[in-house]
PQR file of N, CA, C, O and H, with PARSE charges and radii, in Angstrom:
ATOM      1  N   UNK A   1     124.703 172.415 149.247 -0.4000 1.5000
ATOM      2  CA  UNK A   1     124.660 171.816 147.931 -0.0000 2.0000
ATOM      3  C   UNK A   1     125.987 171.108 147.667  0.5500 1.7000
ATOM      4  O   UNK A   1     127.056 171.658 147.932 -0.5500 1.4000
ATOM      5  N   UNK A   2     125.909 169.898 147.149 -0.4000 1.5000
ATOM      6  CA  UNK A   2     127.087 169.099 146.846 -0.0000 2.0000
ATOM      7  C   UNK A   2     127.531 169.358 145.406  0.5500 1.7000
ATOM      8  O   UNK A   2     126.725 169.291 144.477 -0.5500 1.4000
ATOM      9  H   UNK A   2     125.041 169.452 146.934  0.4000 1.0000
ATOM     10  N   UNK A   3     128.801 169.651 145.234 -0.4000 1.5000
ATOM     11  CA  UNK A   3     129.363 169.843 143.897 -0.0000 2.0000
ATOM     12  C   UNK A   3     130.243 168.631 143.594  0.5500 1.7000
ATOM     13  O   UNK A   3     131.212 168.368 144.305 -0.5500 1.4000
ATOM     14  H   UNK A   3     129.455 169.706 145.989  0.4000 1.0000
ATOM     15  N   UNK A   4     129.902 167.897 142.538 -0.4000 1.5000
ATOM     16  CA  UNK A   4     130.694 166.737 142.136 -0.0000 2.0000
ATOM     17  C   UNK A   4     131.883 167.226 141.318  0.5500 1.7000
ATOM     18  O   UNK A   4     131.734 167.587 140.150 -0.5500 1.4000
ATOM     19  H   UNK A   4     129.114 168.110 141.960  0.4000 1.0000
ATOM     20  N   UNK A   5     133.041 167.237 141.921 -0.4000 1.5000
ATOM     21  CA  UNK A   5     134.243 167.769 141.271 -0.0000 2.0000
ATOM     22  C   UNK A   5     134.687 166.925 140.082  0.5500 1.7000
ATOM     23  O   UNK A   5     135.381 167.425 139.196 -0.5500 1.4000
ATOM     24  H   UNK A   5     133.163 166.944 142.869  0.4000 1.0000
ATOM     25  N   UNK A   6     134.302 165.668 140.051 -0.4000 1.5000
ATOM     26  CA  UNK A   6     134.676 164.816 138.917 -0.0000 2.0000
ATOM     27  C   UNK A   6     133.928 165.219 137.649  0.5500 1.7000
ATOM     28  O   UNK A   6     134.379 164.915 136.544 -0.5500 1.4000
ATOM     29  H   UNK A   6     133.738 165.262 140.771  0.4000 1.0000
ATOM     30  N   UNK A   7     132.787 165.902 137.795 -0.4000 1.5000
ATOM     31  CA  UNK A   7     131.980 166.292 136.641 -0.0000 2.0000
ATOM     32  C   UNK A   7     132.221 167.724 136.170  0.5500 1.7000
ATOM     33  O   UNK A   7     131.670 168.128 135.146 -0.5500 1.4000
ATOM     34  H   UNK A   7     132.421 166.149 138.692  0.4000 1.0000
ATOM     35  N   UNK A   8     133.028 168.497 136.892 -0.4000 1.5000
ATOM     36  CA  UNK A   8     133.285 169.883 136.487 -0.0000 2.0000
ATOM     37  C   UNK A   8     134.109 169.915 135.211  0.5500 1.7000
ATOM     38  O   UNK A   8     135.049 169.141 135.033 -0.5500 1.4000
ATOM     39  H   UNK A   8     133.475 168.168 137.724  0.4000 1.0000
ATOM     40  N   UNK A   9     133.728 170.838 134.323 -0.4000 1.5000
ATOM     41  CA  UNK A   9     134.400 170.945 133.022 -0.0000 2.0000
ATOM     42  C   UNK A   9     134.939 172.368 132.815  0.5500 1.7000
ATOM     43  O   UNK A   9     134.388 173.328 133.353 -0.5500 1.4000
ATOM     44  H   UNK A   9     132.964 171.467 134.468  0.4000 1.0000
ATOM     45  N   UNK A  10     136.012 172.494 132.036 -0.4000 1.5000
ATOM     46  CA  UNK A  10     136.524 173.829 131.729 -0.0000 2.0000
ATOM     47  C   UNK A  10     135.418 174.714 131.159  0.5500 1.7000
ATOM     48  O   UNK A  10     134.610 174.283 130.336 -0.5500 1.4000
ATOM     49  H   UNK A  10     136.460 171.713 131.599  0.4000 1.0000
ATOM     50  N   UNK A  11     135.408 175.966 131.623 -0.4000 1.5000
ATOM     51  CA  UNK A  11     134.401 176.929 131.186 -0.0000 2.0000
ATOM     52  C   UNK A  11     133.269 177.100 132.182  0.5500 1.7000
ATOM     53  O   UNK A  11     132.596 178.131 132.178 -0.5500 1.4000
ATOM     54  H   UNK A  11     136.064 176.316 132.292  0.4000 1.0000
ATOM     55  N   UNK A  12     133.046 176.102 133.039 -0.4000 1.5000
ATOM     56  CA  UNK A  12     132.003 176.255 134.061 -0.0000 2.0000
ATOM     57  C   UNK A  12     132.481 177.233 135.120  0.5500 1.7000
ATOM     58  O   UNK A  12     133.681 177.395 135.341 -0.5500 1.4000
ATOM     59  H   UNK A  12     133.593 175.265 133.042  0.4000 1.0000
ATOM     60  N   UNK A  13     131.524 177.884 135.774 -0.4000 1.5000
ATOM     61  CA  UNK A  13     131.849 178.858 136.813 -0.0000 2.0000
ATOM     62  C   UNK A  13     131.418 178.314 138.165  0.5500 1.7000
ATOM     63  O   UNK A  13     130.393 177.644 138.290 -0.5500 1.4000
ATOM     64  H   UNK A  13     130.549 177.753 135.595  0.4000 1.0000
ATOM     65  N   UNK A  14     132.229 178.622 139.177 -0.4000 1.5000
ATOM     66  CA  UNK A  14     131.937 178.195 140.541 -0.0000 2.0000
ATOM     67  C   UNK A  14     131.929 179.391 141.479  0.5500 1.7000
ATOM     68  O   UNK A  14     132.642 180.373 141.269 -0.5500 1.4000
ATOM     69  H   UNK A  14     133.061 179.167 139.076  0.4000 1.0000
ATOM     70  N   UNK A  15     131.105 179.288 142.522 -0.4000 1.5000
ATOM     71  CA  UNK A  15     131.054 180.295 143.582 -0.0000 2.0000
ATOM     72  C   UNK A  15     131.753 179.715 144.794  0.5500 1.7000
ATOM     73  O   UNK A  15     131.420 178.622 145.251 -0.5500 1.4000
ATOM     74  H   UNK A  15     130.526 178.491 142.692  0.4000 1.0000
ATOM     75  N   UNK A  16     132.724 180.451 145.313 -0.4000 1.5000
ATOM     76  CA  UNK A  16     133.479 180.014 146.481 -0.0000 2.0000
ATOM     77  C   UNK A  16     132.892 180.604 147.755  0.5500 1.7000
ATOM     78  O   UNK A  16     132.131 181.571 147.708 -0.5500 1.4000
ATOM     79  H   UNK A  16     132.995 181.339 144.942  0.4000 1.0000
ATOM     80  N   UNK A  17     133.247 180.022 148.887 -0.4000 1.5000
ATOM     81  CA  UNK A  17     132.781 180.520 150.190 -0.0000 2.0000
ATOM     82  C   UNK A  17     133.170 181.980 150.402  0.5500 1.7000
ATOM     83  O   UNK A  17     132.483 182.705 151.122 -0.5500 1.4000
ATOM     84  H   UNK A  17     133.865 179.237 148.925  0.4000 1.0000
ATOM     85  N   UNK A  18     134.243 182.409 149.792 -0.4000 1.5000
ATOM     86  CA  UNK A  18     134.707 183.796 149.912 -0.0000 2.0000
ATOM     87  C   UNK A  18     133.857 184.753 149.077  0.5500 1.7000
ATOM     88  O   UNK A  18     134.103 185.959 149.067 -0.5500 1.4000
ATOM     89  H   UNK A  18     134.801 181.820 149.207  0.4000 1.0000
ATOM     90  N   UNK A  19     132.847 184.206 148.369 -0.4000 1.5000
ATOM     91  CA  UNK A  19     131.985 184.936 147.435 -0.0000 2.0000
ATOM     92  C   UNK A  19     132.688 185.284 146.131  0.5500 1.7000
ATOM     93  O   UNK A  19     132.158 186.039 145.316 -0.5500 1.4000
ATOM     94  H   UNK A  19     132.647 183.226 148.377  0.4000 1.0000
ATOM     95  N   UNK A  20     133.876 184.735 145.937 -0.4000 1.5000
ATOM     96  CA  UNK A  20     134.578 184.891 144.663 -0.0000 2.0000
ATOM     97  C   UNK A  20     133.936 183.979 143.626  0.5500 1.7000
ATOM     98  O   UNK A  20     133.431 182.905 143.955 -0.5500 1.4000
ATOM     99  H   UNK A  20     134.307 184.122 146.599  0.4000 1.0000
ATOM    100  N   UNK A  21     133.963 184.419 142.369 -0.4000 1.5000
ATOM    101  CA  UNK A  21     133.480 183.604 141.255 -0.0000 2.0000
ATOM    102  C   UNK A  21     134.693 183.289 140.384  0.5500 1.7000
ATOM    103  O   UNK A  21     135.486 184.169 140.048 -0.5500 1.4000
ATOM    104  H   UNK A  21     134.374 185.291 142.103  0.4000 1.0000
ATOM    105  N   UNK A  22     134.816 182.005 140.027 -0.4000 1.5000
ATOM    106  CA  UNK A  22     135.961 181.571 139.233 -0.0000 2.0000
ATOM    107  C   UNK A  22     135.499 180.673 138.096  0.5500 1.7000
ATOM    108  O   UNK A  22     134.493 179.973 138.215 -0.5500 1.4000
ATOM    109  H   UNK A  22     134.171 181.291 140.300  0.4000 1.0000
ATOM    110  N   UNK A  23     136.237 180.698 136.995 -0.4000 1.5000
ATOM    111  CA  UNK A  23     135.953 179.852 135.843 -0.0000 2.0000
ATOM    112  C   UNK A  23     136.945 178.695 135.812  0.5500 1.7000
ATOM    113  O   UNK A  23     138.154 178.899 135.917 -0.5500 1.4000
ATOM    114  H   UNK A  23     137.054 181.266 136.898  0.4000 1.0000
ATOM    115  N   UNK A  24     136.424 177.481 135.667 -0.4000 1.5000
ATOM    116  CA  UNK A  24     137.277 176.300 135.624 -0.0000 2.0000
ATOM    117  C   UNK A  24     138.170 176.366 134.386  0.5500 1.7000
ATOM    118  O   UNK A  24     137.685 176.547 133.269 -0.5500 1.4000
ATOM    119  H   UNK A  24     135.442 177.315 135.582  0.4000 1.0000
ATOM    120  N   UNK A  25     139.476 176.218 134.596 -0.4000 1.5000
ATOM    121  CA  UNK A  25     140.454 176.179 133.520 -0.0000 2.0000
ATOM    122  C   UNK A  25     140.808 174.724 133.230  0.5500 1.7000
ATOM    123  O   UNK A  25     140.933 174.317 132.075 -0.5500 1.4000
ATOM    124  H   UNK A  25     139.870 176.071 135.503  0.4000 1.0000
ATOM    125  N   UNK A  26     140.967 173.952 134.301 -0.4000 1.5000
ATOM    126  CA  UNK A  26     141.350 172.545 134.163 -0.0000 2.0000
ATOM    127  C   UNK A  26     140.800 171.762 135.347  0.5500 1.7000
ATOM    128  O   UNK A  26     140.889 172.206 136.492 -0.5500 1.4000
ATOM    129  H   UNK A  26     140.865 174.283 135.239  0.4000 1.0000
ATOM    130  N   UNK A  27     140.237 170.604 135.067 -0.4000 1.5000
ATOM    131  CA  UNK A  27     139.835 169.693 136.125 -0.0000 2.0000
ATOM    132  C   UNK A  27     140.985 168.707 136.305  0.5500 1.7000
ATOM    133  O   UNK A  27     141.323 167.959 135.387 -0.5500 1.4000
ATOM    134  H   UNK A  27     140.165 170.243 134.137  0.4000 1.0000
ATOM    135  N   UNK A  28     141.577 168.712 137.483 -0.4000 1.5000
ATOM    136  CA  UNK A  28     142.722 167.852 137.779 -0.0000 2.0000
ATOM    137  C   UNK A  28     142.317 166.378 137.687  0.5500 1.7000
ATOM    138  O   UNK A  28     143.138 165.522 137.355 -0.5500 1.4000
ATOM    139  H   UNK A  28     141.303 169.320 138.229  0.4000 1.0000
ATOM    140  N   UNK A  29     141.036 166.087 137.985 -0.4000 1.5000
ATOM    141  CA  UNK A  29     140.522 164.727 137.847 -0.0000 2.0000
ATOM    142  C   UNK A  29     140.620 163.874 139.099  0.5500 1.7000
ATOM    143  O   UNK A  29     140.353 162.673 139.062 -0.5500 1.4000
ATOM    144  H   UNK A  29     140.369 166.782 138.254  0.4000 1.0000
ATOM    145  N   UNK A  30     141.005 164.499 140.217 -0.4000 1.5000
ATOM    146  CA  UNK A  30     141.115 163.727 141.460 -0.0000 2.0000
ATOM    147  C   UNK A  30     139.872 163.848 142.341  0.5500 1.7000
ATOM    148  O   UNK A  30     139.792 163.217 143.395 -0.5500 1.4000
ATOM    149  H   UNK A  30     141.221 165.474 140.248  0.4000 1.0000
ATOM    150  N   UNK A  31     138.899 164.662 141.908 -0.4000 1.5000
ATOM    151  CA  UNK A  31     137.678 164.839 142.681 -0.0000 2.0000
ATOM    152  C   UNK A  31     137.817 165.803 143.839  0.5500 1.7000
ATOM    153  O   UNK A  31     136.877 165.972 144.616 -0.5500 1.4000
ATOM    154  H   UNK A  31     138.964 165.174 141.052  0.4000 1.0000
ATOM    155  N   UNK A  32     138.972 166.439 143.972 -0.4000 1.5000
ATOM    156  CA  UNK A  32     139.230 167.330 145.111 -0.0000 2.0000
ATOM    157  C   UNK A  32     139.666 168.725 144.682  0.5500 1.7000
ATOM    158  O   UNK A  32     139.315 169.707 145.336 -0.5500 1.4000
ATOM    159  H   UNK A  32     139.735 166.302 143.341  0.4000 1.0000
ATOM    160  N   UNK A  33     140.423 168.829 143.599 -0.4000 1.5000
ATOM    161  CA  UNK A  33     140.990 170.108 143.165 -0.0000 2.0000
ATOM    162  C   UNK A  33     140.601 170.419 141.719  0.5500 1.7000
ATOM    163  O   UNK A  33     140.475 169.519 140.889 -0.5500 1.4000
ATOM    164  H   UNK A  33     140.709 168.031 143.068  0.4000 1.0000
ATOM    165  N   UNK A  34     140.414 171.704 141.436 -0.4000 1.5000
ATOM    166  CA  UNK A  34     140.300 172.202 140.065 -0.0000 2.0000
ATOM    167  C   UNK A  34     141.159 173.450 139.954  0.5500 1.7000
ATOM    168  O   UNK A  34     141.332 174.180 140.930 -0.5500 1.4000
ATOM    169  H   UNK A  34     140.516 172.435 142.110  0.4000 1.0000
ATOM    170  N   UNK A  35     141.690 173.693 138.780 -0.4000 1.5000
ATOM    171  CA  UNK A  35     142.421 174.926 138.514 -0.0000 2.0000
ATOM    172  C   UNK A  35     141.405 175.907 137.935  0.5500 1.7000
ATOM    173  O   UNK A  35     140.717 175.591 136.964 -0.5500 1.4000
ATOM    174  H   UNK A  35     141.549 173.100 137.987  0.4000 1.0000
ATOM    175  N   UNK A  36     141.310 177.092 138.525 -0.4000 1.5000
ATOM    176  CA  UNK A  36     140.306 178.063 138.090 -0.0000 2.0000
ATOM    177  C   UNK A  36     140.883 179.468 138.044  0.5500 1.7000
ATOM    178  O   UNK A  36     141.832 179.798 138.755 -0.5500 1.4000
ATOM    179  H   UNK A  36     141.869 177.349 139.314  0.4000 1.0000
ATOM    180  N   UNK A  37     140.277 180.298 137.176 -0.4000 1.5000
ATOM    181  CA  UNK A  37     140.667 181.707 137.029 -0.0000 2.0000
ATOM    182  C   UNK A  37     139.589 182.563 137.675  0.5500 1.7000
ATOM    183  O   UNK A  37     138.402 182.396 137.395 -0.5500 1.4000
ATOM    184  H   UNK A  37     139.506 180.031 136.598  0.4000 1.0000
ATOM    185  N   UNK A  38     140.007 183.481 138.540 -0.4000 1.5000
ATOM    186  CA  UNK A  38     139.049 184.353 139.224 -0.0000 2.0000
ATOM    187  C   UNK A  38     138.461 185.375 138.265  0.5500 1.7000
ATOM    188  O   UNK A  38     139.188 186.067 137.552 -0.5500 1.4000
ATOM    189  H   UNK A  38     140.972 183.617 138.767  0.4000 1.0000
ATOM    190  N   UNK A  39     137.135 185.462 138.255 -0.4000 1.5000
ATOM    191  CA  UNK A  39     136.408 186.457 137.471 -0.0000 2.0000
ATOM    192  C   UNK A  39     135.952 187.614 138.358  0.5500 1.7000
ATOM    193  O   UNK A  39     135.901 188.767 137.930 -0.5500 1.4000
ATOM    194  H   UNK A  39     136.544 184.900 138.834  0.4000 1.0000
ATOM    195  N   UNK A  40     135.624 187.278 139.598 -0.4000 1.5000
ATOM    196  CA  UNK A  40     135.214 188.264 140.616 -0.0000 2.0000
ATOM    197  C   UNK A  40     135.831 187.820 141.935  0.5500 1.7000
ATOM    198  O   UNK A  40     135.897 186.627 142.231 -0.5500 1.4000
ATOM    199  H   UNK A  40     135.666 186.341 139.946  0.4000 1.0000
ATOM    200  N   UNK A  41     136.284 188.795 142.725 -0.4000 1.5000
ATOM    201  CA  UNK A  41     136.847 188.472 144.039 -0.0000 2.0000
ATOM    202  C   UNK A  41     136.627 189.677 144.946  0.5500 1.7000
ATOM    203  O   UNK A  41     137.507 190.527 145.080 -0.5500 1.4000
ATOM    204  H   UNK A  41     136.230 189.764 142.484  0.4000 1.0000
ATOM    205  N   UNK A  42     135.429 189.752 145.581 -0.4000 1.5000
ATOM    206  CA  UNK A  42     135.098 190.913 146.410 -0.0000 2.0000
ATOM    207  C   UNK A  42     136.102 191.187 147.534  0.5500 1.7000
ATOM    208  O   UNK A  42     136.339 192.344 147.881 -0.5500 1.4000
ATOM    209  H   UNK A  42     134.714 189.062 145.472  0.4000 1.0000
ATOM    210  N   UNK A  43     136.687 190.144 148.096 -0.4000 1.5000
ATOM    211  CA  UNK A  43     137.621 190.329 149.205 -0.0000 2.0000
ATOM    212  C   UNK A  43     138.990 190.807 148.782  0.5500 1.7000
ATOM    213  O   UNK A  43     139.720 191.377 149.593 -0.5500 1.4000
ATOM    214  H   UNK A  43     136.495 189.204 147.814  0.4000 1.0000
ATOM    215  N   UNK A  44     139.357 190.587 147.521 -0.4000 1.5000
ATOM    216  CA  UNK A  44     140.676 190.971 147.034 -0.0000 2.0000
ATOM    217  C   UNK A  44     140.618 191.155 145.512  0.5500 1.7000
ATOM    218  O   UNK A  44     140.985 190.246 144.767 -0.5500 1.4000
ATOM    219  H   UNK A  44     138.764 190.124 146.863  0.4000 1.0000
ATOM    220  N   UNK A  45     140.161 192.322 145.048 -0.4000 1.5000
ATOM    221  CA  UNK A  45     140.029 192.569 143.615 -0.0000 2.0000
ATOM    222  C   UNK A  45     141.307 192.333 142.803  0.5500 1.7000
ATOM    223  O   UNK A  45     141.233 192.109 141.595 -0.5500 1.4000
ATOM    224  H   UNK A  45     139.864 193.061 145.653  0.4000 1.0000
ATOM    225  N   UNK A  46     142.459 192.380 143.441 -0.4000 1.5000
ATOM    226  CA  UNK A  46     143.713 192.151 142.716 -0.0000 2.0000
ATOM    227  C   UNK A  46     143.842 190.695 142.250  0.5500 1.7000
ATOM    228  O   UNK A  46     144.705 190.392 141.425 -0.5500 1.4000
ATOM    229  H   UNK A  46     142.520 192.562 144.422  0.4000 1.0000
ATOM    230  N   UNK A  47     143.005 189.798 142.759 -0.4000 1.5000
ATOM    231  CA  UNK A  47     143.037 188.385 142.370 -0.0000 2.0000
ATOM    232  C   UNK A  47     142.338 188.121 141.036  0.5500 1.7000
ATOM    233  O   UNK A  47     142.542 187.068 140.430 -0.5500 1.4000
ATOM    234  H   UNK A  47     142.304 190.044 143.429  0.4000 1.0000
ATOM    235  N   UNK A  48     141.508 189.076 140.569 -0.4000 1.5000
ATOM    236  CA  UNK A  48     140.781 188.889 139.311 -0.0000 2.0000
ATOM    237  C   UNK A  48     141.772 188.671 138.175  0.5500 1.7000
ATOM    238  O   UNK A  48     142.702 189.455 137.984 -0.5500 1.4000
ATOM    239  H   UNK A  48     141.343 189.931 141.061  0.4000 1.0000
ATOM    240  N   UNK A  49     141.556 187.588 137.421 -0.4000 1.5000
ATOM    241  CA  UNK A  49     142.440 187.229 136.327 -0.0000 2.0000
ATOM    242  C   UNK A  49     143.496 186.204 136.716  0.5500 1.7000
ATOM    243  O   UNK A  49     144.091 185.569 135.845 -0.5500 1.4000
ATOM    244  H   UNK A  49     140.801 186.951 137.577  0.4000 1.0000
ATOM    245  N   UNK A  50     143.733 186.037 137.996 -0.4000 1.5000
ATOM    246  CA  UNK A  50     144.721 185.061 138.465 -0.0000 2.0000
ATOM    247  C   UNK A  50     144.133 183.663 138.481  0.5500 1.7000
ATOM    248  O   UNK A  50     142.937 183.483 138.713 -0.5500 1.4000
ATOM    249  H   UNK A  50     143.250 186.553 138.704  0.4000 1.0000
ATOM    250  N   UNK A  51     144.983 182.669 138.231 -0.4000 1.5000
ATOM    251  CA  UNK A  51     144.580 181.270 138.324 -0.0000 2.0000
ATOM    252  C   UNK A  51     145.074 180.701 139.642  0.5500 1.7000
ATOM    253  O   UNK A  51     146.136 181.066 140.147 -0.5500 1.4000
ATOM    254  H   UNK A  51     145.954 182.814 138.043  0.4000 1.0000
ATOM    255  N   UNK A  52     144.261 179.785 140.190 -0.4000 1.5000
ATOM    256  CA  UNK A  52     144.606 179.170 141.462 -0.0000 2.0000
ATOM    257  C   UNK A  52     143.916 177.819 141.569  0.5500 1.7000
ATOM    258  O   UNK A  52     142.840 177.618 141.004 -0.5500 1.4000
ATOM    259  H   UNK A  52     143.398 179.488 139.780  0.4000 1.0000
ATOM    260  N   UNK A  53     144.530 176.904 142.289 -0.4000 1.5000
ATOM    261  CA  UNK A  53     143.866 175.645 142.576 -0.0000 2.0000
ATOM    262  C   UNK A  53     142.781 175.896 143.615  0.5500 1.7000
ATOM    263  O   UNK A  53     143.022 176.568 144.618 -0.5500 1.4000
ATOM    264  H   UNK A  53     145.403 177.067 142.747  0.4000 1.0000
ATOM    265  N   UNK A  54     141.593 175.363 143.381 -0.4000 1.5000
ATOM    266  CA  UNK A  54     140.472 175.524 144.299 -0.0000 2.0000
ATOM    267  C   UNK A  54     140.135 174.169 144.902  0.5500 1.7000
ATOM    268  O   UNK A  54     140.012 173.174 144.187 -0.5500 1.4000
ATOM    269  H   UNK A  54     141.397 174.817 142.566  0.4000 1.0000
ATOM    270  N   UNK A  55     139.991 174.139 146.197 -0.4000 1.5000
ATOM    271  CA  UNK A  55     139.715 172.926 146.963 -0.0000 2.0000
ATOM    272  C   UNK A  55     138.206 172.709 147.055  0.5500 1.7000
ATOM    273  O   UNK A  55     137.442 173.665 147.187 -0.5500 1.4000
ATOM    274  H   UNK A  55     140.091 174.947 146.777  0.4000 1.0000
ATOM    275  N   UNK A  56     137.786 171.462 146.987 -0.4000 1.5000
ATOM    276  CA  UNK A  56     136.354 171.142 146.967 -0.0000 2.0000
ATOM    277  C   UNK A  56     135.584 171.714 148.153  0.5500 1.7000
ATOM    278  O   UNK A  56     134.434 172.123 147.989 -0.5500 1.4000
ATOM    279  H   UNK A  56     138.406 170.685 146.880  0.4000 1.0000
ATOM    280  N   UNK A  57     136.177 171.754 149.330 -0.4000 1.5000
ATOM    281  CA  UNK A  57     135.491 172.253 150.529 -0.0000 2.0000
ATOM    282  C   UNK A  57     135.242 173.762 150.473  0.5500 1.7000
ATOM    283  O   UNK A  57     134.435 174.280 151.245 -0.5500 1.4000
ATOM    284  H   UNK A  57     137.111 171.422 149.463  0.4000 1.0000
ATOM    285  N   UNK A  58     135.924 174.473 149.570 -0.4000 1.5000
ATOM    286  CA  UNK A  58     135.769 175.924 149.460 -0.0000 2.0000
ATOM    287  C   UNK A  58     134.714 176.338 148.440  0.5500 1.7000
ATOM    288  O   UNK A  58     134.419 177.526 148.308 -0.5500 1.4000
ATOM    289  H   UNK A  58     136.580 174.052 148.943  0.4000 1.0000
ATOM    290  N   UNK A  59     134.139 175.375 147.716 -0.4000 1.5000
ATOM    291  CA  UNK A  59     133.189 175.673 146.657 -0.0000 2.0000
ATOM    292  C   UNK A  59     131.758 175.492 147.166  0.5500 1.7000
ATOM    293  O   UNK A  59     131.406 174.449 147.717 -0.5500 1.4000
ATOM    294  H   UNK A  59     134.379 174.410 147.823  0.4000 1.0000
ATOM    295  N   UNK A  60     130.940 176.533 146.970 -0.4000 1.5000
ATOM    296  CA  UNK A  60     129.527 176.472 147.380 -0.0000 2.0000
ATOM    297  C   UNK A  60     128.645 175.848 146.305  0.5500 1.7000
ATOM    298  O   UNK A  60     127.813 174.987 146.593 -0.5500 1.4000
ATOM    299  H   UNK A  60     131.225 177.380 146.522  0.4000 1.0000
ATOM    300  N   UNK A  61     128.839 176.297 145.047 -0.4000 1.5000
ATOM    301  CA  UNK A  61     127.973 175.783 143.990 -0.0000 2.0000
ATOM    302  C   UNK A  61     128.519 176.162 142.620  0.5500 1.7000
ATOM    303  O   UNK A  61     129.419 176.992 142.491 -0.5500 1.4000
ATOM    304  H   UNK A  61     129.514 176.996 144.813  0.4000 1.0000
ATOM    305  N   UNK A  62     127.946 175.527 141.603 -0.4000 1.5000
ATOM    306  CA  UNK A  62     128.197 175.890 140.205 -0.0000 2.0000
ATOM    307  C   UNK A  62     127.223 176.988 139.860  0.5500 1.7000
ATOM    308  O   UNK A  62     126.045 176.902 140.208 -0.5500 1.4000
ATOM    309  H   UNK A  62     127.215 174.853 141.708  0.4000 1.0000
ATOM    310  N   UNK A  63     127.694 178.032 139.176 -0.4000 1.5000
ATOM    311  CA  UNK A  63     126.829 179.154 138.787 -0.0000 2.0000
ATOM    312  C   UNK A  63     126.751 179.252 137.273  0.5500 1.7000
ATOM    313  O   UNK A  63     127.625 178.761 136.559 -0.5500 1.4000
ATOM    314  H   UNK A  63     128.651 178.102 138.893  0.4000 1.0000
ATOM    315  N   UNK A  64     125.683 179.901 136.788 -0.4000 1.5000
ATOM    316  CA  UNK A  64     125.488 180.083 135.350 -0.0000 2.0000
ATOM    317  C   UNK A  64     126.207 181.306 134.850  0.5500 1.7000
ATOM    318  O   UNK A  64     126.150 181.611 133.658 -0.5500 1.4000
ATOM    319  H   UNK A  64     124.973 180.300 137.368  0.4000 1.0000
TER
END
């Protein structure tokens, strides 16, 4: 599934290849990166609540 990074808005949630779920905090607007806060991170629970730049190739889909 293709995720159009130019259309992502703050508050939307994304699923990463790592199975982490993150909420968009800011769309950088370059079509490649978004700043997101981790809501779930099965591989590293200590990441929950942290913000990080997410790369388009690491995102599987937008989730509800």
